[in-house]
MARFI-811288 format. One record per residue: x, y, z of N, C-alpha, C, O in turn; chain; residue in one letter. Coordinates in steps of 0.001 Angstrom, whole numbers, plus 500000, padded with zeros to 6 digits. Layout:
N
<atom n_c1="X" n_c2="Y" n_c3="Z" ca_c1="X" ca_c2="Y" ca_c3="Z" c_c1="X" c_c2="Y" c_c3="Z" o_c1="X" o_c2="Y" o_c3="Z" ch="A" aa="a"/>
...
This chain:
94
<atom n_c1="760126" n_c2="901195" n_c3="041813" ca_c1="759686" ca_c2="902403" ca_c3="041127" c_c1="759918" c_c2="902325" c_c3="039719" o_c1="761062" o_c2="902238" o_c3="039272" ch="A" aa="m"/>
<atom n_c1="758795" n_c2="902352" n_c3="038918" ca_c1="759095" ca_c2="902397" ca_c3="037417" c_c1="759720" c_c2="903592" c_c3="036827" o_c1="759971" o_c2="904548" o_c3="037561" ch="A" aa="d"/>
<atom n_c1="759968" n_c2="903624" n_c3="035698" ca_c1="760625" ca_c2="904687" ca_c3="034919" c_c1="759805" c_c2="906036" c_c3="035095" o_c1="760408" o_c2="907068" o_c3="035392" ch="A" aa="d"/>
<atom n_c1="758481" n_c2="906028" n_c3="034918" ca_c1="757552" ca_c2="907291" ca_c3="034984" c_c1="757648" c_c2="907772" c_c3="036432" o_c1="757805" o_c2="908970" o_c3="036669" ch="A" aa="r"/>
<atom n_c1="757555" n_c2="906853" n_c3="037413" ca_c1="757632" ca_c2="907277" ca_c3="038719" c_c1="758831" c_c2="907827" c_c3="039054" o_c1="758759" o_c2="908797" o_c3="039809" ch="A" aa="q"/>
<atom n_c1="760030" n_c2="907441" n_c3="038665" ca_c1="761307" ca_c2="907907" ca_c3="038934" c_c1="761468" c_c2="909240" c_c3="038323" o_c1="762040" o_c2="910160" o_c3="038907" ch="A" aa="k"/>
<atom n_c1="760872" n_c2="909355" n_c3="036944" ca_c1="761109" ca_c2="910672" ca_c3="036377" c_c1="760188" c_c2="911752" c_c3="037038" o_c1="760614" o_c2="912907" o_c3="037064" ch="A" aa="l"/>
<atom n_c1="759049" n_c2="911491" n_c3="037536" ca_c1="758182" ca_c2="912340" ca_c3="038393" c_c1="758856" c_c2="912646" c_c3="039718" o_c1="758840" o_c2="913806" o_c3="040131" ch="A" aa="l"/>
<atom n_c1="759440" n_c2="911694" n_c3="040400" ca_c1="760120" ca_c2="911882" ca_c3="041664" c_c1="761455" c_c2="912769" c_c3="041457" o_c1="761790" o_c2="913619" o_c3="042283" ch="A" aa="h"/>
<atom n_c1="762138" n_c2="912515" n_c3="040359" ca_c1="763403" ca_c2="913360" ca_c3="040062" c_c1="762974" c_c2="914824" c_c3="039749" o_c1="763578" o_c2="915803" o_c3="040186" ch="A" aa="d"/>
<atom n_c1="761794" n_c2="914885" n_c3="038895" ca_c1="761404" ca_c2="916245" ca_c3="038485" c_c1="760865" c_c2="917204" c_c3="039718" o_c1="761085" o_c2="918411" o_c3="039821" ch="A" aa="w"/>
<atom n_c1="760164" n_c2="916442" n_c3="040559" ca_c1="759812" ca_c2="917021" ca_c3="041868" c_c1="760883" c_c2="917481" c_c3="042658" o_c1="760843" o_c2="918635" o_c3="043087" ch="A" aa="t"/>
<atom n_c1="761915" n_c2="916682" n_c3="042933" ca_c1="763177" ca_c2="916982" ca_c3="043666" c_c1="763780" c_c2="918204" c_c3="042946" o_c1="764229" o_c2="919108" o_c3="043650" ch="A" aa="e"/>
<atom n_c1="763825" n_c2="918304" n_c3="041714" ca_c1="764477" ca_c2="919273" ca_c3="040949" c_c1="763675" c_c2="920736" c_c3="041175" o_c1="764268" o_c2="921807" o_c3="041305" ch="A" aa="k"/>
<atom n_c1="762349" n_c2="920588" n_c3="041196" ca_c1="761652" ca_c2="921827" ca_c3="041459" c_c1="761773" c_c2="922217" c_c3="042835" o_c1="761934" o_c2="923404" o_c3="043115" ch="A" aa="l"/>
<atom n_c1="761706" n_c2="921250" n_c3="043799" ca_c1="761780" ca_c2="921812" ca_c3="045167" c_c1="763112" c_c2="922306" c_c3="045422" o_c1="763161" o_c2="923243" o_c3="046218" ch="A" aa="l"/>
<atom n_c1="764306" n_c2="921862" n_c3="044894" ca_c1="765628" ca_c2="922466" ca_c3="045092" c_c1="765644" c_c2="923766" c_c3="044316" o_c1="766330" o_c2="924671" o_c3="044792" ch="A" aa="a"/>
<atom n_c1="764998" n_c2="923987" n_c3="043206" ca_c1="765181" ca_c2="925310" ca_c3="042435" c_c1="764423" c_c2="926287" c_c3="043310" o_c1="764734" o_c2="927478" o_c3="043269" ch="A" aa="a"/>
<atom n_c1="763444" n_c2="925861" n_c3="044102" ca_c1="762629" ca_c2="926934" ca_c3="044898" c_c1="763243" c_c2="926933" c_c3="046367" o_c1="762676" o_c2="927581" o_c3="047247" ch="A" aa="f"/>
<atom n_c1="764316" n_c2="926261" n_c3="046615" ca_c1="764804" ca_c2="926352" ca_c3="047870" c_c1="763961" c_c2="925747" c_c3="048908" o_c1="764026" o_c2="926239" o_c3="050035" ch="A" aa="e"/>
<atom n_c1="763175" n_c2="924748" n_c3="048693" ca_c1="762311" ca_c2="924042" ca_c3="049589" c_c1="762547" c_c2="922516" c_c3="049623" o_c1="761627" o_c2="921716" o_c3="049793" ch="A" aa="i"/>
<atom n_c1="763832" n_c2="922167" n_c3="049452" ca_c1="764282" ca_c2="920772" ca_c3="049573" c_c1="763678" c_c2="920270" c_c3="050862" o_c1="763453" o_c2="921010" o_c3="051819" ch="A" aa="d"/>
<atom n_c1="763428" n_c2="918976" n_c3="050838" ca_c1="762978" ca_c2="918280" ca_c3="051906" c_c1="761380" c_c2="918408" c_c3="052175" o_c1="760833" o_c2="917780" o_c3="053082" ch="A" aa="g"/>
<atom n_c1="760774" n_c2="919171" n_c3="051410" ca_c1="759368" ca_c2="919318" ca_c3="051404" c_c1="758702" c_c2="918003" c_c3="050894" o_c1="758956" o_c2="917622" o_c3="049751" ch="A" aa="t"/>
<atom n_c1="757851" n_c2="917288" n_c3="051707" ca_c1="757248" ca_c2="916182" ca_c3="051353" c_c1="756127" c_c2="916426" c_c3="050247" o_c1="755151" o_c2="917133" o_c3="050499" ch="A" aa="r"/>
<atom n_c1="756288" n_c2="915876" n_c3="049145" ca_c1="755170" ca_c2="915827" ca_c3="048098" c_c1="754493" c_c2="914496" c_c3="047931" o_c1="755240" o_c2="913539" o_c3="047729" ch="A" aa="v"/>
<atom n_c1="753369" n_c2="914312" n_c3="047977" ca_c1="752747" ca_c2="912982" ca_c3="047705" c_c1="752229" c_c2="913136" c_c3="046254" o_c1="751166" o_c2="913695" o_c3="045987" ch="A" aa="d"/>
<atom n_c1="753095" n_c2="912576" n_c3="045306" ca_c1="752869" ca_c2="912723" ca_c3="043995" c_c1="751699" c_c2="911985" c_c3="043582" o_c1="751054" o_c2="912387" o_c3="042614" ch="A" aa="i"/>
<atom n_c1="751396" n_c2="911065" n_c3="044142" ca_c1="750192" ca_c2="910174" ca_c3="043868" c_c1="748910" c_c2="910857" c_c3="044174" o_c1="747942" o_c2="910824" o_c3="043413" ch="A" aa="d"/>
<atom n_c1="748933" n_c2="911420" n_c3="045209" ca_c1="747787" ca_c2="912244" ca_c3="045887" c_c1="747578" c_c2="913438" c_c3="044911" o_c1="746442" o_c2="913695" o_c3="044512" ch="A" aa="a"/>
<atom n_c1="748617" n_c2="914147" n_c3="044534" ca_c1="748569" ca_c2="915277" ca_c3="043481" c_c1="747921" c_c2="914850" c_c3="042210" o_c1="747013" o_c2="915475" o_c3="041662" ch="A" aa="v"/>
<atom n_c1="748428" n_c2="913788" n_c3="041799" ca_c1="747971" ca_c2="913316" ca_c3="040459" c_c1="746695" c_c2="912739" c_c3="040482" o_c1="746022" o_c2="912845" o_c3="039456" ch="A" aa="l"/>
<atom n_c1="746171" n_c2="912076" n_c3="041571" ca_c1="744823" ca_c2="911691" ca_c3="041814" c_c1="743866" c_c2="912938" c_c3="041730" o_c1="742901" o_c2="912961" o_c3="040966" ch="A" aa="d"/>
<atom n_c1="744208" n_c2="913987" n_c3="042583" ca_c1="743414" ca_c2="915242" ca_c3="042578" c_c1="743371" c_c2="915851" c_c3="041195" o_c1="742296" o_c2="916306" o_c3="040804" ch="A" aa="l"/>
<atom n_c1="744406" n_c2="915900" n_c3="040442" ca_c1="744405" ca_c2="916409" ca_c3="039224" c_c1="743439" c_c2="915620" c_c3="038270" o_c1="742684" o_c2="916213" o_c3="037501" ch="A" aa="a"/>
<atom n_c1="743500" n_c2="914266" n_c3="038358" ca_c1="742573" ca_c2="913371" ca_c3="037549" c_c1="741117" c_c2="913716" c_c3="037940" o_c1="740296" o_c2="913887" o_c3="037040" ch="A" aa="g"/>
<atom n_c1="740748" n_c2="913829" n_c3="039271" ca_c1="739423" ca_c2="914127" ca_c3="039685" c_c1="739011" c_c2="915475" c_c3="039068" o_c1="737889" o_c2="915620" o_c3="038583" ch="A" aa="k"/>
<atom n_c1="740008" n_c2="916550" n_c3="039091" ca_c1="739544" ca_c2="917870" ca_c3="038450" c_c1="739375" c_c2="917642" c_c3="036925" o_c1="738381" o_c2="918095" o_c3="036358" ch="A" aa="a"/>
<atom n_c1="740192" n_c2="917047" n_c3="036343" ca_c1="740122" ca_c2="916859" ca_c3="034848" c_c1="738877" c_c2="916149" c_c3="034390" o_c1="738312" o_c2="916493" o_c3="033352" ch="A" aa="a"/>
<atom n_c1="738479" n_c2="915256" n_c3="035075" ca_c1="737299" ca_c2="914298" ca_c3="034787" c_c1="736022" c_c2="914815" c_c3="035442" o_c1="734950" o_c2="914633" o_c3="034864" ch="A" aa="h"/>
<atom n_c1="736071" n_c2="915446" n_c3="036605" ca_c1="734941" ca_c2="916026" ca_c3="037175" c_c1="734342" c_c2="917269" c_c3="036823" o_c1="733146" o_c2="917544" o_c3="036915" ch="A" aa="g"/>
<atom n_c1="735414" n_c2="918117" n_c3="036347" ca_c1="735100" ca_c2="919448" ca_c3="036061" c_c1="735261" c_c2="919517" c_c3="034465" o_c1="734305" o_c2="919380" o_c3="033702" ch="A" aa="v"/>
<atom n_c1="736538" n_c2="919737" n_c3="034063" ca_c1="736900" ca_c2="919885" ca_c3="032726" c_c1="738495" c_c2="919795" c_c3="032840" o_c1="739134" o_c2="920195" o_c3="033814" ch="A" aa="v"/>
<atom n_c1="739021" n_c2="919223" n_c3="031726" ca_c1="740396" ca_c2="918863" ca_c3="031633" c_c1="741369" c_c2="920067" c_c3="032212" o_c1="742215" o_c2="919854" o_c3="033081" ch="A" aa="r"/>
<atom n_c1="741158" n_c2="921234" n_c3="031670" ca_c1="742003" ca_c2="922250" ca_c3="032169" c_c1="741980" c_c2="922692" c_c3="033527" o_c1="742782" o_c2="923534" o_c3="033932" ch="A" aa="p"/>
<atom n_c1="741052" n_c2="922138" n_c3="034300" ca_c1="740835" ca_c2="922285" ca_c3="035730" c_c1="741946" c_c2="921645" c_c3="036578" o_c1="742204" o_c2="922077" o_c3="037702" ch="A" aa="a"/>
<atom n_c1="742637" n_c2="920554" n_c3="035996" ca_c1="743551" ca_c2="919831" ca_c3="036752" c_c1="744907" c_c2="920809" c_c3="037170" o_c1="745253" o_c2="920952" o_c3="038343" ch="A" aa="a"/>
<atom n_c1="745534" n_c2="921382" n_c3="036143" ca_c1="746667" ca_c2="922197" ca_c3="036670" c_c1="746176" c_c2="923308" c_c3="037566" o_c1="746787" o_c2="923553" o_c3="038606" ch="A" aa="p"/>
<atom n_c1="745069" n_c2="924015" n_c3="037204" ca_c1="744473" ca_c2="925067" ca_c3="037931" c_c1="744207" c_c2="924584" c_c3="039359" o_c1="744633" o_c2="925277" o_c3="040284" ch="A" aa="l"/>
<atom n_c1="743558" n_c2="923488" n_c3="039609" ca_c1="743227" ca_c2="922918" ca_c3="040869" c_c1="744551" c_c2="922788" c_c3="041770" o_c1="744694" o_c2="923264" o_c3="042896" ch="A" aa="t"/>
<atom n_c1="745553" n_c2="921989" n_c3="040985" ca_c1="746709" ca_c2="921767" ca_c3="041879" c_c1="747499" c_c2="923017" c_c3="042292" o_c1="748137" o_c2="923100" o_c3="043341" ch="A" aa="t"/>
<atom n_c1="747394" n_c2="923983" n_c3="041363" ca_c1="748150" ca_c2="925196" ca_c3="041685" c_c1="747340" c_c2="925852" c_c3="042807" o_c1="747980" o_c2="926238" o_c3="043786" ch="A" aa="f"/>
<atom n_c1="746131" n_c2="926011" n_c3="042791" ca_c1="745460" ca_c2="926679" ca_c3="043797" c_c1="745655" c_c2="926142" c_c3="045160" o_c1="745836" o_c2="926841" o_c3="046158" ch="A" aa="v"/>
<atom n_c1="745601" n_c2="924740" n_c3="045131" ca_c1="745636" ca_c2="923951" ca_c3="046260" c_c1="747089" c_c2="924261" c_c3="046957" o_c1="747172" o_c2="924529" o_c3="048156" ch="A" aa="v"/>
<atom n_c1="748114" n_c2="924202" n_c3="046170" ca_c1="749512" ca_c2="924481" ca_c3="046640" c_c1="749694" c_c2="925931" c_c3="047180" o_c1="750371" o_c2="926162" o_c3="048182" ch="A" aa="g"/>
<atom n_c1="748977" n_c2="927009" n_c3="046377" ca_c1="748927" ca_c2="928360" ca_c3="046790" c_c1="748230" c_c2="928487" c_c3="048137" o_c1="748844" o_c2="928984" o_c3="049081" ch="A" aa="y"/>
<atom n_c1="747018" n_c2="928075" n_c3="048266" ca_c1="746326" ca_c2="928124" ca_c3="049437" c_c1="747078" c_c2="927488" c_c3="050712" o_c1="747095" o_c2="928051" o_c3="051806" ch="A" aa="a"/>
<atom n_c1="747671" n_c2="926303" n_c3="050458" ca_c1="748558" ca_c2="925788" ca_c3="051463" c_c1="749628" c_c2="926509" c_c3="051972" o_c1="749881" o_c2="926595" o_c3="053173" ch="A" aa="a"/>
<atom n_c1="750318" n_c2="927076" n_c3="050993" ca_c1="751414" ca_c2="927952" ca_c3="051157" c_c1="751112" c_c2="929249" c_c3="052031" o_c1="751838" o_c2="929646" o_c3="052942" ch="A" aa="g"/>
<atom n_c1="749918" n_c2="929850" n_c3="051608" ca_c1="749474" ca_c2="930942" ca_c3="052353" c_c1="749119" c_c2="930659" c_c3="053779" o_c1="749379" o_c2="931439" o_c3="054695" ch="A" aa="l"/>
<atom n_c1="748499" n_c2="929483" n_c3="053930" ca_c1="748224" ca_c2="929037" ca_c3="055357" c_c1="749554" c_c2="928778" c_c3="056263" o_c1="749644" o_c2="929127" o_c3="057440" ch="A" aa="a"/>
<atom n_c1="750460" n_c2="928182" n_c3="055604" ca_c1="751788" ca_c2="928011" ca_c3="056371" c_c1="752536" c_c2="929354" c_c3="056595" o_c1="753151" o_c2="929555" o_c3="057642" ch="A" aa="v"/>
<atom n_c1="752474" n_c2="930247" n_c3="055618" ca_c1="753254" ca_c2="931422" ca_c3="055625" c_c1="752628" c_c2="932478" c_c3="056569" o_c1="753257" o_c2="933430" o_c3="057030" ch="A" aa="g"/>
<atom n_c1="751283" n_c2="932202" n_c3="056817" ca_c1="750648" ca_c2="933230" ca_c3="057700" c_c1="750639" c_c2="932629" c_c3="059179" o_c1="750181" o_c2="933288" o_c3="060113" ch="A" aa="s"/>
<atom n_c1="751116" n_c2="931468" n_c3="059333" ca_c1="751026" ca_c2="930579" ca_c3="060586" c_c1="749842" c_c2="930060" c_c3="061006" o_c1="749654" o_c2="929727" o_c3="062176" ch="A" aa="g"/>
<atom n_c1="748850" n_c2="929946" n_c3="059954" ca_c1="747584" ca_c2="929386" ca_c3="060313" c_c1="747659" c_c2="927891" c_c3="060585" o_c1="746941" o_c2="927336" o_c3="061418" ch="A" aa="q"/>
<atom n_c1="748579" n_c2="927261" n_c3="059827" ca_c1="748682" ca_c2="925914" ca_c3="060065" c_c1="750076" c_c2="925534" c_c3="059697" o_c1="750813" o_c2="926261" o_c3="059031" ch="A" aa="a"/>
<atom n_c1="750475" n_c2="924104" n_c3="060263" ca_c1="751688" ca_c2="923658" ca_c3="059851" c_c1="751644" c_c2="922992" c_c3="058450" o_c1="750530" o_c2="922748" o_c3="057985" ch="A" aa="e"/>
<atom n_c1="752717" n_c2="922685" n_c3="057757" ca_c1="752802" ca_c2="922428" ca_c3="056405" c_c1="751911" c_c2="921283" c_c3="056059" o_c1="751056" o_c2="921411" o_c3="055183" ch="A" aa="e"/>
<atom n_c1="752079" n_c2="920175" n_c3="056711" ca_c1="751317" ca_c2="918904" ca_c3="056426" c_c1="749830" c_c2="919108" c_c3="056652" o_c1="749038" o_c2="918561" o_c3="055884" ch="A" aa="r"/>
<atom n_c1="749393" n_c2="919869" n_c3="057671" ca_c1="747999" ca_c2="920184" ca_c3="057852" c_c1="747323" c_c2="921054" c_c3="056854" o_c1="746178" o_c2="920876" o_c3="056439" ch="A" aa="v"/>
<atom n_c1="748172" n_c2="922058" n_c3="056487" ca_c1="747686" ca_c2="922963" ca_c3="055455" c_c1="747587" c_c2="922337" c_c3="054186" o_c1="746692" o_c2="922741" o_c3="053443" ch="A" aa="a"/>
<atom n_c1="748420" n_c2="921322" n_c3="053749" ca_c1="748457" ca_c2="920650" ca_c3="052517" c_c1="747211" c_c2="919665" c_c3="052553" o_c1="746453" o_c2="919620" o_c3="051584" ch="A" aa="m"/>
<atom n_c1="747018" n_c2="918931" n_c3="053599" ca_c1="746023" ca_c2="918033" ca_c3="053743" c_c1="744699" c_c2="918595" c_c3="053600" o_c1="743826" o_c2="918069" o_c3="052910" ch="A" aa="d"/>
<atom n_c1="744523" n_c2="919887" n_c3="054391" ca_c1="743200" ca_c2="920496" ca_c3="054386" c_c1="742903" c_c2="921039" c_c3="053018" o_c1="741791" o_c2="920853" o_c3="052524" ch="A" aa="s"/>
<atom n_c1="743883" n_c2="921732" n_c3="052353" ca_c1="743764" ca_c2="922186" ca_c3="051011" c_c1="743398" c_c2="921090" c_c3="050010" o_c1="742507" o_c2="921233" o_c3="049173" ch="A" aa="a"/>
<atom n_c1="744098" n_c2="920052" n_c3="050138" ca_c1="743756" ca_c2="918832" ca_c3="049146" c_c1="742293" c_c2="918396" c_c3="049410" o_c1="741543" o_c2="918129" o_c3="048471" ch="A" aa="m"/>
<atom n_c1="741876" n_c2="918322" n_c3="050780" ca_c1="740603" ca_c2="917822" ca_c3="051149" c_c1="739425" c_c2="918721" c_c3="050483" o_c1="738445" o_c2="918304" o_c3="049866" ch="A" aa="s"/>
<atom n_c1="739722" n_c2="919846" n_c3="050722" ca_c1="738716" ca_c2="920890" ca_c3="050205" c_c1="738454" c_c2="920783" c_c3="048688" o_c1="737324" o_c2="920799" o_c3="048201" ch="A" aa="v"/>
<atom n_c1="739560" n_c2="920675" n_c3="048010" ca_c1="739540" ca_c2="920546" ca_c3="046548" c_c1="738971" c_c2="919274" c_c3="046138" o_c1="738204" o_c2="919234" o_c3="045175" ch="A" aa="a"/>
<atom n_c1="739303" n_c2="918170" n_c3="046829" ca_c1="738809" ca_c2="916803" ca_c3="046474" c_c1="737291" c_c2="916783" c_c3="046565" o_c1="736629" o_c2="916193" o_c3="045711" ch="A" aa="d"/>
<atom n_c1="736716" n_c2="917438" n_c3="047618" ca_c1="735357" ca_c2="917597" ca_c3="047953" c_c1="734667" c_c2="918401" c_c3="046925" o_c1="733539" o_c2="918040" o_c3="046591" ch="A" aa="t"/>
<atom n_c1="735167" n_c2="919386" n_c3="046410" ca_c1="734751" ca_c2="920340" ca_c3="045313" c_c1="734585" c_c2="919571" c_c3="043865" o_c1="733627" o_c2="919721" o_c3="043106" ch="A" aa="l"/>
<atom n_c1="735743" n_c2="918698" n_c3="043640" ca_c1="735860" ca_c2="917868" ca_c3="042429" c_c1="734835" c_c2="916757" c_c3="042476" o_c1="734359" o_c2="916305" o_c3="041435" ch="A" aa="c"/>
<atom n_c1="734503" n_c2="916328" n_c3="043627" ca_c1="733581" ca_c2="915293" ca_c3="043870" c_c1="732216" c_c2="915773" c_c3="043514" o_c1="731468" o_c2="915129" o_c3="042779" ch="A" aa="t"/>
<atom n_c1="731864" n_c2="917083" n_c3="044128" ca_c1="730645" ca_c2="917667" ca_c3="043912" c_c1="730379" c_c2="918084" c_c3="042537" o_c1="729239" o_c2="918029" o_c3="042074" ch="A" aa="e"/>
<atom n_c1="731451" n_c2="918526" n_c3="041819" ca_c1="731266" ca_c2="918907" ca_c3="040447" c_c1="730980" c_c2="917748" c_c3="039582" o_c1="730229" o_c2="917844" o_c3="038611" ch="A" aa="a"/>
<atom n_c1="731649" n_c2="916502" n_c3="039968" ca_c1="731357" ca_c2="915363" ca_c3="039027" c_c1="729869" c_c2="914914" c_c3="039240" o_c1="729152" o_c2="914556" o_c3="038306" ch="A" aa="a"/>
<atom n_c1="729467" n_c2="914964" n_c3="040557" ca_c1="728105" ca_c2="914600" ca_c3="040759" c_c1="727185" c_c2="915478" c_c3="040075" o_c1="726198" o_c2="915011" o_c3="039507" ch="A" aa="t"/>
<atom n_c1="727476" n_c2="916925" n_c3="040090" ca_c1="726547" ca_c2="917973" ca_c3="039560" c_c1="726577" c_c2="917939" c_c3="038074" o_c1="725699" o_c2="918510" o_c3="037428" ch="A" aa="d"/>
<atom n_c1="727511" n_c2="917320" n_c3="037528" ca_c1="727804" ca_c2="917407" ca_c3="036071" c_c1="728513" c_c2="918508" c_c3="035519" o_c1="728359" o_c2="918936" o_c3="034375" ch="A" aa="g"/>
<atom n_c1="729454" n_c2="919038" n_c3="036551" ca_c1="730326" ca_c2="920173" ca_c3="036234" c_c1="729988" c_c2="921384" c_c3="036991" o_c1="729013" o_c2="921373" o_c3="037742" ch="A" aa="g"/>
<atom n_c1="730771" n_c2="922499" n_c3="036840" ca_c1="730568" ca_c2="923608" ca_c3="037642" c_c1="729521" c_c2="924546" c_c3="037030" o_c1="729107" o_c2="924330" o_c3="035891" ch="A" aa="t"/>
<atom n_c1="729106" n_c2="925527" n_c3="037718" ca_c1="728074" ca_c2="926427" ca_c3="037311" c_c1="728760" c_c2="927603" c_c3="036660" o_c1="728094" o_c2="928538" o_c3="036213" ch="A" aa="e"/>
């Protein structure tokens, strides 16, 4: 693990602890990949918005009992990934 990866891992662990959701699995590379797709396929500020909405949607699904944590996150990431790909292909959003 290089210095950047360690910093991101440590920051993620600190966030999880602060929100009392320690032990939650976060695929940092997948989140960063999605953010990159949103930034380049839509517009740069779409990156944090996309990752926020994905996390929020997954949290709502888990909280309402619609899906287990991993399924909810994978599903939300997949939907956003598809939309980013479509936006890049279409030249942005309408």
